[in-house]
Structures are given as C-alpha cells and as structure tokens.
MITIBA-183468 format. One line per 2 residues: their letters; for each residue z, y, x of N, C-alpha, C. Coordinates in steps of 0.02 Angstrom, whole numbers, padded with zeros to 5 digits. Atoms other than C-alpha are relative to their C-alpha. Layout:
N
a = Z Y X Z Y X Z Y X; ... $
END
This chain:
289
me = -00069 00004 00012 -01610 01412 01120 00014 -00017 -00075; -00007 00014 00068 -01630 01411 00931 -00012 -00074 -00015 $
kq = 00016 00070 00009 -01712 01239 00939 00056 -00045 00026; -00054 00041 -00031 -01573 01173 01053 00060 00001 -00048 $
nt = -00057 -00003 00044 -01437 01236 00931 -00014 -00044 -00062; 00017 00040 00057 -01530 01153 00786 00009 -00075 00014 $
nl = -00008 00069 -00017 -01534 00989 00879 00072 -00018 00003; -00072 00014 -00006 -01347 01001 00914 00030 -00004 -00069 $
dv = -00026 00002 00068 -01314 01037 00730 -00015 -00066 -00032; 00019 00064 00031 -01413 00883 00681 00042 -00059 00026 $
vk = -00042 00055 -00030 -01317 00771 00804 00069 00004 -00028; -00068 -00008 00026 -01152 00845 00744 00004 -00027 -00069 $
sl = 00003 00021 00069 -01199 00815 00563 -00002 -00077 -00006; 00006 00074 -00001 -01248 00633 00599 00066 -00032 00018 $
fe = -00062 00029 -00020 -01087 00601 00690 00056 00006 -00053; -00054 -00012 00050 -00976 00676 00556 -00012 -00046 -00061 $
nl = 00012 00047 00057 -01063 00562 00427 00014 -00072 00014; -00020 00068 -00018 -01015 00406 00521 00069 -00016 -00027 $
sa = -00068 00018 00019 -00864 00308 00462 00046 00009 00058; -00049 -00008 -00054 -00703 00328 00559 -00006 -00052 00050 $
kd = 00008 00055 -00048 -00727 00158 00636 -00059 00005 00045; 00063 -00009 -00039 -00906 00194 00689 00010 00057 00049 $
qe = -00010 -00056 -00045 -00850 00361 00762 00041 -00024 00059; -00042 00024 -00057 -00719 00274 00866 -00040 -00042 00047 $
sf = 00042 00044 -00042 -00845 00143 00928 -00046 00043 00042; 00046 -00043 -00038 -00966 00281 00976 00033 00036 00057 $
ik = -00038 -00035 -00051 -00833 00378 01072 00017 -00048 00057; -00019 00047 -00055 -00778 00222 01166 -00059 -00015 00044 $
en = 00061 00018 -00034 -00958 00183 01214 -00028 00059 00039; 00035 -00059 -00030 -01001 00361 01265 00046 00052 00032 $
ts = -00044 -00045 -00035 -00851 00435 01351 00024 -00038 00064; -00023 00028 -00063 -00773 00410 01523 00069 -00033 -00005 $
ap = -00067 00033 00007 -00611 00340 01450 -00010 -00072 00014; 00003 00073 -00010 -00571 00163 01507 -00011 -00039 -00062 $
sn = 00022 00036 00061 -00640 00033 01390 00056 -00027 -00041; -00059 00026 00038 -00466 -00032 01344 00045 00053 -00023 $
tv = -00041 -00057 00021 -00401 00142 01304 -00003 00005 -00078; -00005 -00017 00072 -00340 00170 01125 -00006 00075 -00010 $
ip = 00011 -00072 00003 -00410 00341 01082 00032 00026 -00063; -00036 -00027 00060 -00294 00440 00965 -00045 00042 -00037 $
tv = 00038 -00044 00045 -00361 00535 00817 00046 00054 -00024; -00039 -00053 00026 -00298 00703 00756 -00034 00027 -00064 $
ee = 00027 -00029 00062 -00321 00787 00586 00018 00076 -00002; -00009 -00070 00007 -00342 00973 00556 -00026 00024 -00066 $
qe = 00022 -00024 00063 -00356 01070 00395 -00045 00061 00011; 00048 -00055 -00005 -00510 01179 00384 00005 00045 -00060 $
pg = 00000 -00045 00057 -00538 01330 00271 -00024 -00035 -00065; 00015 00035 00063 -00544 01268 00090 00040 -00059 -00010 $
gv = -00044 00059 00008 -00415 01134 00120 -00028 -00064 00020; 00032 00060 -00021 -00537 01006 00188 00031 -00025 00066 $
mk = -00029 00026 -00058 -00456 00891 00316 -00055 -00031 00046; 00051 00025 -00047 -00560 00857 00471 00035 -00046 00049 $
rw = -00028 00050 -00047 -00526 00702 00578 -00042 00001 00065; 00031 -00002 -00068 -00562 00711 00764 00028 -00059 00041 $
dl = -00028 00035 -00052 -00548 00589 00903 00027 00051 00052; -00034 -00048 -00041 -00437 00669 01034 -00046 00031 00055 $
fs = 00044 -00029 -00052 -00573 00687 01167 -00047 00050 -00026; 00047 -00049 00031 -00690 00777 01047 00040 00063 -00017 $
rl = -00042 -00058 00017 -00546 00891 00994 00010 00043 00065; -00008 -00036 -00064 -00514 00935 01178 -00064 00036 00020 $
ls = 00063 -00027 -00020 -00699 00965 01205 -00010 00065 -00040; 00012 -00062 00039 -00697 01093 01061 00041 00058 00030 $
dr = -00039 -00054 -00034 -00566 01188 01166 -00028 00009 00073; 00035 -00006 -00065 -00686 01176 01319 00039 -00037 00054 $
ii = -00037 00043 -00049 -00583 01040 01404 -00039 -00066 00009; 00033 00064 -00015 -00672 00893 01489 00045 -00041 00045 $
rl = -00041 00046 -00038 -00581 00742 01558 -00044 -00047 00038; 00030 00051 -00044 -00639 00636 01704 00054 -00048 00022 $
dg = -00052 00049 -00016 -00528 00483 01705 -00033 -00067 00024; 00025 00064 -00025 -00562 00326 01809 -00056 00008 00048 $
ev = 00053 00003 -00049 -00706 00274 01918 -00059 00044 -00018; 00061 -00041 00009 -00853 00393 01943 -00060 -00050 -00003 $
ng = 00054 00046 00010 -01002 00298 01871 -00054 00036 -00044; 00056 -00026 00036 -01162 00324 01771 00022 00025 -00072 $
am = -00024 -00021 00064 -01070 00331 01603 00038 00065 00000; -00035 -00062 -00007 -00950 00463 01663 -00044 00058 00013 $
aa = 00044 -00053 -00020 -01088 00564 01740 -00039 00026 -00062; 00041 -00018 00059 -01194 00562 01580 00041 00042 -00051 $
va = -00041 -00035 00049 -01049 00616 01469 00020 00067 00029; -00021 -00063 -00031 -00988 00748 01590 -00055 00051 00004 $
qa = 00058 -00042 -00004 -01161 00821 01614 -00016 00030 -00069; 00013 -00021 00066 -01194 00827 01431 00051 00050 -00030 $
sl = -00055 -00044 00023 -01025 00906 01394 -00004 00068 00031; 00006 -00063 -00035 -01048 01040 01526 -00059 00042 -00026 $
qf = 00057 -00035 00021 -01220 01083 01467 00009 00026 -00074; -00014 -00019 00072 -01165 01087 01281 00047 00062 -00001 $
ld = -00047 -00055 00002 -01018 01203 01317 -00027 00062 00032; 00034 -00058 -00027 -01124 01316 01426 -00047 00029 -00048 $
aq = 00049 -00027 00051 -01253 01333 01287 00038 00035 -00053; -00041 -00034 00051 -01111 01380 01168 00021 00069 00023 $
dk = -00027 -00066 -00024 -01038 01520 01277 -00001 -00007 00076; 00007 00002 -00075 -01084 01557 01457 00052 00043 00037 $
tk = -00052 -00045 -00031 -00935 01675 01486 00068 -00035 00002; -00067 00029 00006 -00785 01567 01438 00006 -00056 00052 $
pi = -00006 00052 -00048 -00715 01451 01571 00003 -00070 -00033; -00006 00070 00019 -00728 01261 01555 00055 -00029 00043 $
rm = -00055 00031 -00038 -00572 01164 01608 -00019 -00074 00007; 00015 00071 -00013 -00609 00997 01692 00064 -00032 00032 $
ii = -00059 00035 -00024 -00460 00882 01714 -00020 -00064 00033; 00024 00057 -00041 -00481 00749 01849 00058 -00043 00019 $
ns = -00046 00051 -00027 -00386 00589 01883 -00045 -00060 00017; 00051 00051 -00019 -00507 00476 01980 00008 -00023 00071 $
pg = -00001 00027 -00068 -00507 00358 02128 -00067 00004 00034; 00065 -00005 -00030 -00688 00401 02162 -00050 -00049 -00030 $
gs = 00049 00048 00024 -00841 00291 02142 -00070 00016 00029; 00069 -00007 -00019 -01030 00315 02151 -00013 00072 00023 $
vl = 00020 -00065 -00027 -01089 00459 02262 -00056 00032 -00040; 00056 -00030 00037 -01250 00482 02168 00021 00026 -00067 $
dg = -00024 -00020 00065 -01165 00491 01999 00049 00059 00007; -00044 -00057 -00008 -01033 00607 02066 -00040 00064 00015 $
lv = 00040 -00057 -00016 -01169 00725 02132 -00035 00026 -00065; 00028 -00025 00063 -01245 00731 01956 00049 00048 -00032 $
iy = -00054 -00042 00032 -01080 00802 01892 00006 00064 00041; -00006 -00060 -00041 -01060 00922 02042 -00058 00048 -00008 $
dt = 00058 -00044 00009 -01238 00988 02029 -00001 00037 -00067; 00000 -00030 00070 -01217 01019 01842 00056 00056 -00001 $
mr = -00056 -00049 -00005 -01048 01111 01876 -00026 00064 00030; 00025 -00059 -00035 -01139 01227 01996 -00062 00030 -00033 $
ei = 00062 -00029 00030 -01298 01251 01895 00014 00040 -00062; -00016 -00037 00060 -01219 01308 01734 00032 00069 00015 $
es = -00030 -00068 -00009 -01163 01490 01712 00075 00005 -00012; -00072 00001 00018 -00993 01452 01635 00044 -00018 00061 $
pv = -00044 00018 -00053 -00851 01455 01761 00032 -00071 -00016; -00031 00065 00008 -00781 01278 01787 00065 -00001 00041 $
ht = -00066 00001 -00033 -00593 01268 01828 00024 -00070 00002; -00022 00068 -00007 -00537 01102 01897 00075 -00006 00008 $
qg = -00073 00014 -00008 -00363 01030 01882 00008 -00072 00011; -00010 00068 -00019 -00311 00873 01969 00070 -00026 -00018 $
yg = -00064 00031 00017 -00174 00755 01906 -00004 -00073 00027; 00000 00069 -00023 -00122 00587 01981 -00035 -00008 00065 $
lm = 00041 00011 -00062 -00259 00543 02107 -00067 00031 -00005; 00068 -00025 -00010 -00411 00635 02163 -00023 -00023 00066 $
as = 00022 00032 -00063 -00488 00522 02294 -00077 -00003 00004; 00069 00009 -00011 -00657 00516 02373 -00044 00048 -00040 $
mg = 00040 -00045 00041 -00785 00583 02248 00042 00039 -00048; -00047 -00038 00044 -00639 00631 02137 00024 00062 00034 $
sl = -00024 -00060 -00037 -00579 00750 02275 -00056 00051 00008; 00054 -00044 -00005 -00753 00822 02294 -00012 00041 -00061 $
ll = 00009 -00033 00063 -00766 00859 02111 00054 00053 -00013; -00054 -00047 00004 -00595 00941 02118 -00015 00063 00041 $
vg = 00017 -00056 -00048 -00649 01050 02267 -00056 00043 -00027; 00060 -00036 00022 -00811 01099 02178 00010 00050 -00056 $
gd = -00013 -00047 00055 -00727 01203 02044 00000 00071 00022; -00006 -00072 -00017 -00729 01391 02035 00069 00021 00012 $
kr = -00072 -00004 -00016 -00542 01388 02026 00027 -00072 -00003; -00019 00070 -00011 -00452 01232 02084 00075 -00008 00009 $
ya = -00073 00009 00001 -00276 01171 02053 00017 -00075 00000; -00027 00069 00003 -00174 01010 02074 00070 00000 -00025 $
sq = -00069 00004 00020 -00015 00954 01993 00048 -00011 00058; -00049 00001 -00056 00143 00953 02095 00007 -00069 00033 $
ns = -00011 00068 -00028 00154 00764 02118 -00064 -00040 00004; 00063 00036 -00005 -00030 00722 02133 -00015 -00013 00074 $
si = 00022 00018 -00068 -00122 00652 02286 -00074 00012 00004; 00071 -00012 -00013 -00288 00702 02361 -00017 -00044 00061 $
mi = 00022 00042 -00057 -00384 00584 02475 -00075 00014 00013; 00070 -00011 -00021 -00542 00624 02572 -00015 -00047 00055 $
ha = 00019 00046 -00054 -00643 00505 02682 -00075 -00004 00000; 00073 00011 -00004 -00817 00450 02732 -00025 -00046 -00053 $
ia = 00024 00047 00051 -00933 00354 02618 -00013 -00068 00032; 00015 00068 -00022 -00965 00167 02631 -00072 -00011 -00017 $
sg = 00072 00010 00008 -01146 00114 02654 -00015 -00059 -00046; 00013 00061 00043 -01137 -00059 02570 -00069 -00030 00014 $
tq = 00067 00025 -00014 -01294 -00111 02663 00000 -00078 00002; 00009 00072 -00008 -01362 -00289 02653 -00076 -00014 -00001 $
gk = 00070 00018 00000 -01524 -00385 02662 -00030 00002 00066; 00035 00001 -00065 -01657 -00372 02798 00022 00061 00043 $
iq = -00019 -00053 -00047 -01624 -00270 02954 -00037 00064 -00014; 00040 -00058 00011 -01764 -00154 02912 00027 00042 -00061 $
dq = -00024 -00032 00060 -01694 -00122 02737 00068 00032 00013; -00065 -00028 -00019 -01519 -00094 02811 -00011 00067 00038 $
ev = 00015 -00062 -00036 -01591 00037 02929 -00019 00058 -00047; 00018 -00050 00049 -01670 00131 02783 00062 00020 -00037 $
sl = -00060 -00017 00037 -01508 00120 02687 00049 00040 00037; -00046 -00040 -00040 -01407 00186 02830 -00024 00069 00012 $
en = 00028 -00069 -00006 -01526 00333 02850 00016 00039 -00063; -00018 -00034 00064 -01497 00373 02666 00075 00016 -00004 $
td = -00071 -00013 -00004 -01311 00355 02691 00016 00058 00044; -00010 -00058 -00044 -01317 00478 02834 -00017 00065 -00036 $
rl = 00019 -00057 00038 -01410 00599 02722 00053 00019 -00050; -00051 -00013 00052 -01281 00584 02584 00063 00023 00032 $
yk = -00060 -00021 -00035 -01140 00599 02709 -00002 00072 00018; 00006 -00074 -00017 -01207 00767 02768 00003 00044 -00062 $
il = -00005 -00040 00061 -01229 00825 02589 00073 00011 -00020; -00072 -00007 00018 -01045 00790 02554 00038 00044 00049 $
ad = -00034 -00042 -00050 -00988 00869 02717 -00022 00074 -00013; 00023 -00069 00012 -01093 01025 02675 00037 00029 -00062 $
iy = -00036 -00024 00061 -01008 01037 02502 00070 00020 00018; -00071 -00017 -00019 -00832 01030 02579 -00001 00069 00043 $
va = 00004 -00062 -00039 -00887 01166 02705 -00012 00061 -00044; 00017 -00057 00043 -00961 01275 02569 00058 00025 -00043 $
ht = -00058 -00018 00046 -00801 01270 02462 00065 00012 00035; -00065 -00008 -00035 -00669 01275 02599 -00004 00053 00057 $
gi = 00006 -00044 -00060 -00741 01379 02742 00023 -00034 00063; -00019 00037 -00063 -00687 01244 02868 -00064 -00013 00040 $
ae = 00057 00015 -00044 -00804 01223 03013 -00025 -00073 -00007; 00031 00062 00015 -00926 01078 02996 00025 -00057 00041 $
ek = -00026 00056 -00043 -00865 00978 03147 00069 -00021 -00019; -00067 00018 00020 -00688 00986 03082 00001 -00037 -00068 $
vy = 00006 00037 00064 -00741 00927 02910 -00017 -00072 00017; 00016 00070 -00020 -00822 00777 02996 00062 -00037 00029 $
el = -00061 00030 -00027 -00657 00746 03088 00047 -00021 -00059; -00040 00020 00059 -00564 00749 02921 -00027 -00061 -00037 $
le = 00033 00053 00034 -00689 00627 02849 -00004 -00066 00040; 00003 00059 -00044 -00674 00504 02994 00038 -00058 -00030 $
rd = -00043 00053 00027 -00538 00404 02905 00030 00021 -00065; -00034 -00018 00063 -00438 00399 02745 00052 00052 00016 $
nw = -00052 -00053 -00009 -00339 00563 02740 00032 00014 -00068; -00038 -00010 00064 -00206 00564 02605 00039 00066 00009 $
ls = -00027 -00065 -00003 -00149 00741 02568 00042 00016 -00059; -00042 -00022 00054 -00010 00818 02466 -00033 00065 -00026 $
pe = 00029 -00061 00024 -00052 00969 02356 00010 00061 00048; -00012 -00053 -00051 00029 01081 02485 -00048 -00001 00059 $
eg = 00051 00007 -00048 -00086 01014 02617 -00071 00017 -00024; 00064 -00020 00031 -00231 01036 02497 -00009 00077 00001 $
vk = 00002 -00075 -00001 -00187 01224 02487 -00015 00022 00073; 00009 -00018 -00069 -00176 01231 02677 -00073 -00004 00020 $
ln = 00069 00011 -00019 -00351 01162 02695 -00050 00036 -00048; 00043 -00037 00048 -00418 01271 02551 -00042 -00048 -00043 $
li = 00030 00046 00048 -00464 01115 02453 00012 00022 -00073; -00018 -00025 00066 -00372 01189 02307 00029 00073 00010 $
dg = -00022 -00068 -00002 -00316 01366 02263 00077 00005 -00013; -00073 -00001 00015 -00141 01326 02204 00024 -00064 -00032 $
ii = -00035 00059 00028 -00016 01200 02133 00024 00022 -00070; -00022 -00013 00069 00018 01191 01944 00074 -00005 -00005 $
ph = -00071 00002 00002 00200 01235 01920 00027 -00035 -00062; -00032 00028 00060 00316 01142 01804 00031 00055 -00043 $
kk = -00028 -00049 00045 00358 01249 01655 00076 -00018 -00018; -00071 00024 00012 00519 01144 01631 00023 -00036 00063 $
pa = -00021 00033 -00062 00587 01109 01807 00060 -00043 -00016; -00060 00045 00007 00715 00969 01827 00063 00039 00012 $
pf = -00063 -00037 -00004 00896 01025 01815 00021 00019 00072; -00026 -00011 -00071 00928 01011 02004 -00060 00009 00047 $
ah = 00059 -00010 -00040 00751 01057 02062 00014 00045 00061; -00014 -00047 -00053 00829 01192 02173 00025 -00038 00064 $
mv = -00023 00039 -00057 00900 01051 02286 -00056 -00035 00037; 00057 00037 -00030 00728 00983 02326 -00036 00042 00051 $
nr = 00042 -00032 -00051 00638 01032 02486 -00065 -00036 00006; 00064 00035 00001 00457 00986 02459 -00036 00003 00069 $
na = 00031 -00003 -00067 00412 01036 02637 00031 -00048 00051; -00032 00046 -00045 00534 00912 02715 -00040 -00065 00003 $
pp = 00038 00064 -00008 00452 00753 02785 00037 -00055 -00036; -00032 00058 00029 00485 00587 02700 00051 -00030 00051 $
kr = -00050 00028 -00043 00639 00496 02767 -00031 -00052 00046; 00035 00052 -00042 00528 00355 02830 -00072 00024 00009 $
ek = 00069 -00028 -00009 00378 00458 02890 -00041 -00044 00044; 00049 00037 -00040 00225 00365 02949 -00065 00037 -00007 $
fn = 00058 -00042 00009 00102 00508 02949 -00040 -00003 00066; 00045 -00001 -00058 -00049 00497 03063 00002 00064 00037 $
ek = -00011 -00061 -00040 -00014 00618 03201 -00067 00039 00012; 00065 -00035 -00014 -00199 00656 03234 -00018 00040 -00063 $
sk = 00017 -00036 00063 -00225 00703 03049 00047 00059 -00010; -00048 -00057 00009 -00065 00810 03047 -00017 00055 00045 $
kl = 00018 -00050 -00050 -00117 00901 03202 -00063 00038 -00022; 00060 -00030 00022 -00291 00931 03132 00011 00049 -00059 $
id = -00013 -00040 00058 -00226 00999 02967 00034 00066 00019; -00036 -00058 -00023 -00105 01117 03054 -00046 00047 00038 $
ei = 00047 -00040 -00039 -00240 01177 03171 -00049 00039 -00045; 00045 -00034 00045 -00363 01215 03029 00040 00056 -00038 $
yq = -00039 -00048 00038 -00226 01305 02935 00014 00063 00041; -00015 -00058 -00043 -00178 01414 03084 -00063 00042 00010 $
er = 00061 -00036 -00011 -00362 01460 03110 -00015 00040 -00063; 00017 -00029 00064 -00383 01502 02924 00045 00064 -00011 $
tk = -00049 -00053 00012 -00225 01611 02917 -00003 00056 00051; 00003 -00050 -00051 -00246 01700 03082 -00068 00040 -00004 $
gn = 00067 -00034 00006 -00432 01737 03051 -00031 00021 00066; 00026 -00019 -00062 -00468 01744 03236 -00044 -00050 00032 $
dn = 00046 00049 -00025 -00581 01594 03252 -00068 00004 -00038; 00064 -00010 00030 -00763 01619 03221 -00029 -00064 -00037 $
dv = 00023 00062 00029 -00784 01437 03172 00021 -00008 -00072; -00030 00007 00066 -00685 01464 03012 -00022 00061 -00040 $
at = 00021 -00056 00042 -00760 01569 02873 00057 00033 -00033; -00051 -00040 00034 -00663 01709 02797 -00020 00010 -00072 $
pa = 00018 -00010 00071 -00659 01710 02605 -00015 00072 -00015; 00015 -00070 00019 -00737 01860 02524 00057 00035 -00036 $
as = -00057 -00026 00036 -00584 01883 02417 00056 -00050 00002; -00055 00047 -00001 -00409 01810 02424 00007 -00034 -00067 $
kt = -00007 00043 00059 -00373 01671 02300 00072 -00008 -00018; -00068 00008 00024 -00222 01650 02192 00027 -00067 00018 $
tt = -00035 00065 -00013 -00095 01517 02236 00049 -00019 -00052; -00041 00022 00055 -00019 01501 02068 -00048 -00040 -00045 $
pa = 00053 00038 00031 -00073 01398 01948 -00053 00016 00008; -00050 -00022 00044 -01471 00087 02396 -00020 00047 -00054 $
qk = 00023 -00055 00039 -01488 00196 02231 00048 00010 -00058; -00044 -00015 00057 -01417 00199 02054 00070 -00026 00014 $
ng = -00065 00028 -00019 -01280 00083 02116 00006 00014 00077; 00004 -00020 -00069 -01283 00178 02282 00067 -00001 00031 $
pk = -00060 00001 -00037 -01150 00212 02409 00062 00021 -00039; -00061 -00013 00035 -00971 00216 02353 00044 00040 00045 $
r = -00052 -00041 -00033 -00833 00339 02402 00065 -00015 -00025 $
END
C-alpha cells in the first residue's frame, strides 16, 4: 500500500507540474467526456494563500464523484476503473458517487466497470440522469444504492451480436454472444430479485421505463426529488398515462405482474430482499448493447 501511495504521489506531482494547457489536453484524452466538450476549470485557495487550479472532473473526483457520460467504450472503462481503484485505495469506507448519463455501448468494456464496482470495498452509489440505456442501465442497477432523476429514462434490452464473416466464425461469435447475454441476465437477477425467465422476457425487446417503473422492477431504489419544485408541481399527476399513450401492452402487463409478485411476496420465483430499501433519494470491439 505504501508503494502504491508513493506512485500516486509521483503521478500527482507530475500532473501538477504540467502547464494549464497540457493539463487540459491530458484530461480530454483520458476522461470519458465527449471529445468536443469544453472542460471548465475551477480555482481554490489552499492553506498559505496558494491558488490551486483544477479541471472540473478532477475536482469532482476529489469529492469521490465519478461521471460516466456518453458511449461505454474502452476509454471510459479505463478511466472509470482507475478512478474507482484510486478512491478505494484512499478510503474504503466512504461511498463513491457514480453519475451516469449513457446510451450504452460495448458489453465487454461495461463489464470492466461493473466488475470493478463490485470488487472494491467502497460502496458505490449510482445516480442516473437523462438516459441510462443498455449497458448504461446495467451500470445503474449495479450500484449499492441506486437512484434516478425525476425526468430520466431507463432502457433495457438484449445485446446485438454484430456477427459477420464465415459461417463457422459467426457460430463461434453467436456462442459468445449467448454467454454474454446470460452474464447480463444474471446481473439483473442478482440486483433485482426478479426471476430469470422474467428477466429474459424483459430483455426480449427495447423496454423504455420511467423512474417510477424502475422502482417497481427494483432496478433503482428511489427517485431523486427536486429540492426546488416548480410553482404548480402539485397539479402534476406523474402516474397518469400520456395523453397519446402508445405503450406496449405486453411490457406493461409484465411490469405490473413482477411488481405484484414483489410486493405480495407470495411467489417463490421472486427473491425477497434481506432488508427493505429506501425510496427516497468478436472481442475488444465486441457486442454492443
């Protein structure tokens, strides 16, 4: 551990000695922020009156906040894994907050992030904003505590194989896709308590879910409330269907069925949580989700 901390100190010292321009270039090349994103910088006064200049993502990291924005890919996985391991080495008791806004992407790279989340000792609390689709939804579900913002969307579905080439190669690729498909289904089962066959039903097609439906399915533990509600928020009925509803009836029926089983607790196919949860706040370029 002493050697690891020494290495981290060396890296930190080297980074701080870079010019502001070089620091910004390094951050853009080594974070999951979109390449065209302008990364803000902040200044803080340290003891002794010295002004320290941070890029915003590093400042958030110092508060144990990791952001996953955009497509899940190798660059995102490398930065997320290193950030998780670094924060866990600093303090294994304090929670790490992971903020997710992602349409999904590489299954293999997403599993790198998921496995690291589960391997470290620090609790990882996930918060979803905007869109958590495909691998983005799996990373949201994989947190120790899981929340979504009021107007966010969750989408779960099956993986795409992307097979091509010789028939024999396609067969091998499809076998690997089946293996990955089961891994993902097992993760959803392990974090939601939904029976395996019903998880496969949910994954049969694109299932777009509101945060309320995410709570029903135990994909998340709660919805992040607005601290400053709109003036006439009391007039809004979030449970009312859209005026022009085009909801897939099969999906709606399945969600309601799972919710009834979970709440009644009289179906052996659905696991009962050990404790109630709060409801307040192919290869490297492998299959895509």
